[in-house]
C-alpha positions as CSV (number, residue, x, y, z in Angstrom):
1,X,86.9,106.2,101.0
2,X,87.6,102.5,100.8
3,X,83.8,101.9,101.1
4,X,83.2,104.3,98.2
5,X,85.8,102.5,96.1
6,X,84.3,99.1,96.8
7,X,80.8,100.4,95.9
8,X,82.1,101.9,92.6
9,X,83.9,98.6,91.7
10,X,80.7,96.7,92.5
11,X,78.7,99.0,90.2
12,X,81.1,98.6,87.3
13,X,81.1,94.8,87.7
14,X,77.3,94.8,87.7
15,X,77.1,97.0,84.6
16,X,79.7,94.8,82.8
17,X,77.7,91.6,83.7
18,X,74.5,93.2,82.4
19,X,76.2,94.2,79.1
20,X,77.6,90.7,78.7
21,X,74.1,89.2,79.2
22,X,72.7,91.4,76.5
23,X,75.6,90.6,74.2
24,X,75.1,86.8,74.6
25,X,71.3,87.1,74.3
26,X,71.9,88.8,70.9
27,X,74.4,86.1,70.1
28,X,71.9,83.3,70.8
29,X,69.2,84.9,68.5
30,X,71.5,85.5,65.6
31,X,73.2,82.1,65.7
32,X,69.9,80.3,65.5
33,X,69.0,82.1,62.3
34,X,72.1,81.4,60.2
35,X,73.8,78.2,58.9
36,X,77.4,79.6,58.9
37,X,79.3,79.2,62.2
38,X,79.5,81.9,64.8
39,X,82.9,82.4,66.5
40,X,83.4,83.3,70.1
41,X,86.6,84.5,71.7
42,X,88.2,85.5,75.0
43,X,91.3,87.6,75.5
44,X,93.7,88.7,78.3
45,X,96.0,91.7,78.3
46,X,99.3,90.8,80.0
47,X,100.4,94.5,80.1
48,X,97.6,95.3,82.6
49,X,98.5,92.4,84.9
50,X,102.2,93.5,84.8
51,X,101.1,97.0,86.0
52,X,99.1,96.0,89.1
53,X,95.8,95.6,87.3
54,X,93.8,93.2,85.1
55,X,92.4,93.2,81.6
56,X,90.1,90.8,79.7
57,X,87.4,90.7,77.1
58,X,84.8,88.3,75.7
59,X,83.1,88.7,72.3
60,X,81.8,87.1,69.2
61,X,81.8,87.3,65.4
62,X,78.6,86.3,63.5
63,X,78.4,86.0,59.7
64,X,75.5,88.4,59.5
65,X,77.9,91.3,60.5
66,X,80.2,90.5,57.5
67,X,83.6,90.5,59.3
68,X,82.8,92.7,62.3
69,X,83.7,91.3,65.7
70,X,82.0,92.7,68.8
71,X,83.3,92.5,72.4
72,X,83.0,93.9,75.9
73,X,86.0,94.4,78.2
74,X,86.9,95.3,81.8
75,X,90.3,96.5,82.9
76,X,92.4,98.4,85.3
77,X,96.1,99.3,85.7
78,X,98.6,101.6,87.3
79,X,99.9,103.8,84.5
80,X,103.7,103.8,84.5
81,X,105.2,107.1,85.7
82,X,107.2,107.8,82.5
83,X,103.8,107.8,80.6
84,X,101.6,109.5,83.3
85,X,104.1,112.3,83.8
86,X,104.3,113.3,80.2
87,X,102.9,116.7,79.1
88,X,104.3,118.5,82.1
89,X,102.8,116.2,84.7
90,X,105.9,115.6,86.8
91,X,105.0,114.4,90.3
92,X,101.6,113.0,89.4
93,X,100.5,109.4,89.6
94,X,97.7,107.9,87.6
95,X,95.7,104.7,88.1
96,X,92.9,103.4,85.9
97,X,90.4,102.0,88.4
98,X,88.1,99.1,87.1
99,X,86.7,100.4,83.9
100,X,84.8,99.1,80.9
101,X,84.7,99.3,77.1
102,X,82.7,98.1,74.1
103,X,84.7,97.1,71.0
104,X,83.8,96.8,67.3
105,X,86.5,95.6,64.9
106,X,86.3,94.9,61.2
107,X,88.5,91.9,60.4
108,X,90.0,91.6,57.0
109,X,90.9,88.0,57.4
110,X,88.4,85.1,57.6
111,X,87.3,83.9,61.1
112,X,90.1,81.8,62.6
113,X,92.8,83.1,60.2
114,X,95.6,85.7,60.4
115,X,94.8,89.2,59.4
116,X,94.6,92.9,60.1
117,X,91.7,94.6,61.8
118,X,90.5,98.1,62.3
119,X,87.8,99.6,64.4
120,X,86.9,101.5,67.5
121,X,86.0,101.2,71.1
122,X,83.8,103.2,73.5
123,X,85.4,103.4,76.9
124,X,84.1,104.5,80.3
125,X,87.3,105.3,82.3
126,X,87.5,105.6,86.1
127,X,90.7,107.4,87.0
128,X,92.5,108.1,90.3
129,X,95.0,110.9,90.2
130,X,97.4,111.7,93.1
131,X,100.7,113.5,93.6
132,X,103.9,112.3,95.2
133,X,104.2,115.5,97.3
134,X,100.6,115.7,98.5
135,X,99.6,113.1,101.0
136,X,96.0,111.9,101.2
137,X,94.8,114.1,98.3
138,X,93.2,112.4,95.3
139,X,91.2,113.4,92.3
140,X,88.7,110.8,91.1
141,X,87.6,111.4,87.5
142,X,85.1,109.6,85.2
143,X,85.7,110.0,81.5
144,X,84.0,108.9,78.2
145,X,86.7,108.2,75.7
146,X,86.3,106.8,72.2
147,X,89.3,105.1,70.6
148,X,90.4,104.3,67.1
149,X,92.1,100.9,66.8
150,X,94.3,99.0,64.4
151,X,95.5,95.5,65.1
152,X,96.7,92.2,63.7
153,X,95.6,88.7,64.7
154,X,98.3,86.0,64.5
155,X,97.9,82.3,65.0
156,X,101.4,81.1,65.8
157,X,100.4,77.4,66.2
158,X,97.8,76.8,63.5
159,X,98.1,73.0,63.6
160,X,98.7,72.1,67.2
161,X,96.6,74.9,68.8
162,X,94.4,76.4,66.1
163,X,92.3,78.5,68.5
164,X,95.2,80.2,70.2
165,X,96.3,83.7,68.9
166,X,98.3,86.8,69.7
167,X,96.9,90.2,68.8
168,X,99.1,93.2,68.9
169,X,97.1,96.4,68.6
170,X,97.4,100.2,68.8
171,X,94.7,102.5,70.1
172,X,94.4,106.3,69.9
173,X,91.9,107.7,72.3
174,X,90.4,111.1,73.0
175,X,88.3,112.4,75.9
176,X,84.9,113.7,74.9
177,X,83.5,114.2,78.4
178,X,84.6,114.1,82.0
179,X,82.8,114.9,85.2
180,X,85.5,117.4,86.4
181,X,89.2,118.3,86.0
182,X,91.8,116.4,88.0
183,X,93.2,118.9,90.5
184,X,95.4,117.6,93.3
185,X,97.1,119.9,95.8
186,X,96.1,123.0,93.8
187,X,97.8,121.6,90.6
188,X,95.9,120.3,87.6
189,X,96.7,117.1,85.8
190,X,97.0,117.8,82.1
191,X,96.1,114.9,79.9
192,X,97.5,114.3,76.4
193,X,95.1,115.5,73.6
194,X,95.5,112.1,72.1
195,X,96.0,109.1,74.4
196,X,98.0,106.3,72.8
197,X,97.9,102.7,74.0
198,X,99.8,99.7,72.7
199,X,99.7,96.1,73.9
200,X,99.6,92.5,72.8
201,X,96.6,90.5,73.8
202,X,96.6,86.7,74.3
203,X,93.4,85.1,73.0
204,X,91.5,82.0,72.2
205,X,88.7,81.6,69.7
206,X,86.5,78.8,68.4
207,X,83.4,78.3,66.3
208,X,80.1,77.3,68.0
């Protein structure tokens, strides 16, 4: 089982790297064809690190897209029990194994300035579901989950550190496909019809 997990993680990492290469190739071609600056950014999600995982994204914003910012992300975390056990799921434990997402956000503010953003993500989630009363039993589920997002980008130190920002955001996701139901020890894990997620990302951006 450990070998299978390692192989799955390696596959996700390889796919994420391939997507990042495509994104930055597109970035190269569009930036050579426009006089206005292109902005690049990188973000970390402290909430994932605080819950035995990781979370980060890289992306760009080009003037040709008129305020739309694109990014790719990879993340994992152990879902806190009070959240994973909602909806009648007492005794279950949920982990998000290394997963990936593509983000597209429309920013109302100019690049490098404070402002709200709205958009969506397309997530491929790798879930591990277990139960406290069932040893060595696990359901591994792959899901496709789009997510609606609203956020706000805030530059707390615009003079001393202009590129540094905080971005609180709320996402509401739904599952549109999964490879099978999560059944552990004869009991089925019942997911929320709408999956909320809130965090505050720490980011840095700069023009090229």
